[in-house]
N, C-alpha and C positions, 0 to 999 in steps of 0.2 A: 038484694038488700040495699036500703038507702045508706049512703056513706055518712057515718056519724062524725068522723074525725074532722072533715072540712067545716061542717056545720058548727061544731064546737069552737073552732078557731074563729069563725066569723062572729059568733055570739060574743066571744071574749073581746075581740077587737071593737065591736060595737059598744060593749059595756065600758071599755076603757075610754073610748072616744066620747061617749055621752057623759061619763064622769068628769072628764077633763073640761068639756064645754060647760057643764054645770058649775064646776069649781071656778071657771073663769067668770061666769056671770055673777056668782056669789061674791067673788073677790073684787069685782068692779072693773074687769077688763076682759076683752074678748078671748084672749088666750091664757089669761091667768099669770103671765110672766111678771109684769110690772109690780103687781100687788104682792105676789109671792116673794119677789126679791126684797120688797120693803119689809115684809114680815120676818124673813130669814136674815135680813141684813146683807148689804152689798159687800162681798169679800174683798173687793178691790180697794186698796188704800186710797184715800183722798189725796189728790195732787195739789200742791200749792206752788206758788211762783218759783221758778227755777228748779222745781222738783224737790223743794224742801219738805220735810216731814210734818212741819207745823207752820202756821201762818206767822208772819212777822207782826210785832206790835205796831200801833199807830206811829206815824212819823219815823218809820224805819223802812229801809229798802232791802229786798231780798237779793242775795247774790250766791253764786256758785262758781268756783274756779277748779279746774282740773288740769294738772300738768300734762305734758306730752308723755307718751309711753315709748321709752327708748328713743330711736330716731325714726320711728315708723308712724305713730299716731300723734297728730298735733294736739295742742292744748285747747281748752274751751274756757270762755269767760261769759257768764250770764249775769245780767243785772235786771231786776224787776221783770223777769220772765222774757227778756229779750236777749237772744244769743248775739253777743257783740263780736266774738272771735271764735273761730273754729276752722277745722280743715275743710268743712263743707262750704263755708263762706269764702274760703281761700284767702284769708288775710292773716295767716300765722306763718312763722318761720322759726328756724333754729336759733337758740339763744334765749333772750328774755323777751317775752311778749307783754307789752304794757298797754293799758287801755288808751284808746283814742289815737295812738300812733303805732303803725305796724313795725315789726321788728327789723333791726338792721344789724349787720355784723360790726358796724363802725360804732365804737363806744362814744364818739363825739355826738352822734345823733341822740343817744340816750342822755348824755349830759345836757345838751341843749333843751331836750324835753323836760328834764327835771328842773332846770334853772327857770323855765318859763311857767312853772306851776303857780297858780294863784293860791292865796291863803284859803284853807278850807276845802281845797279840791281833793277828791277821792282818787287814789292811785291803786290800781289792781295789776298784779304781776303774776305771770305763770311761765315757768321755764319749759324748754323743749330741747332735748338732746344734751346741750352743754350750756349752762348759764354763766360760767365763771371765767372762761379763757380771756374774754375781751374786757372784763371788768378791771378798772383801776381803783386806786385809793379814793379819788375824788367821787367816783360813782358810788362806791360803797358808803362813803360818808353821807352823801345826799340821801341814799336809801335809808340809812340809819336815822337821819333827821326826820324822815317820814314815818318813823315808828318801828322800823325793823330791828329785831333783836338778834337775828341769825345771819345777817348779811355778811358779817366778818368771817363766818364759817363756811359760806357757800363756796364750793370747790368744783373741780372738774367733774362733769356729768352727774352732779347731785340733782335731785328734783326739788323744786322750791316754789311755793305759792305764798303770796303776801298781799294784804290789803292794808293800806295806810292812808295818811292824809297830811297835806302841808299844814304846818302849825300845830300838829298834835302835841299834847303836853306829856303824855306818857307813852310807853311802848304799846304797840298795837297788839290786841289779843287775837288778831286774825293772821296767823302765819304757821306754815308747816314746812319742815325741812327733812328730806330723806337723803342720808349720806350714801354716796357711791362706795360700796364695799363688796369685793368679789366673793366674800363668804356668805353674804346675805342678799345679794342682788337677785331680783326676780327675773330680769332679762340679762343676757350675756353682755356684760359691760355697763349695764344701767340698773339702778334700783327701780322699784315699782313706782307707778304713777301715784301722785298725791292729790287728794281732793279736799277742798275747803269750802264750807258753806256757812251761811249765817245771816244775820240781820244787822245792818249798819245804820246808825242814826242819821237822819236827814241833815242834821246840822253840820256834819262834816262836809256836805256838798255845797254849803252856802259860800259862794265866792265873795270876794271883797266888792 
C-alpha cells in the first residue's frame, strides 16, 4: 500500500506555504510581515528622546535622570537623547553628580562650580551612594537658589535628583527625594533609585 500519512503532511505543508506566499503578494511584500504588522499595529511602544513616553513640545529639551542604586549602580543623566553621565561612560562617582563637572568628594569643587554658573544655565544633579555628608550650608543655599525645594532635607544616603537653573524665579518642578529609612529601604542601607524625566524649556539654557 502507498503510505498516505506522509503525502498528507506534504500536501498540508505545500498548502500553508502557497497560502503564505499568496498573502504576501496580496499584502504588498514578499513575506507578508511588513504589511501585516502595519494592519495589526506594531505592539512595541514608540521611543522618544531619552526614552520618554511622549515627545517634548517645540522649544523644549528632553531629559532623564536616574540616581545611583545603593553603592553599586551609578547614576545616569540624559539630555536630548545624549547620555552625558553613566557608569558605562565612566564619568560618575559617589556623592553628587552634576552636569558638565564630574563628581568630587571635596565640597569646595561643588561650590566653585555653582558660583561659576551663568544666568539661565541648566543644572542637573543625580545622587549616588551618599549625597549629604560633604554638603555644607553654603552649598545647600546655592542649590536652593537654583530652585531646589528639598535640598535642606537631603540627608545621609538619601537618593535625590534635581533639575534647576541659575536665575529661576520659582521653585523647580523637577525634583525627587527618597529618604533613607531602614523600614522602607529597597536595598540594605539605601532607599530605591529615583528616576526623573520631562521636558525643560529651552529658554532656561540661554546664557547671558
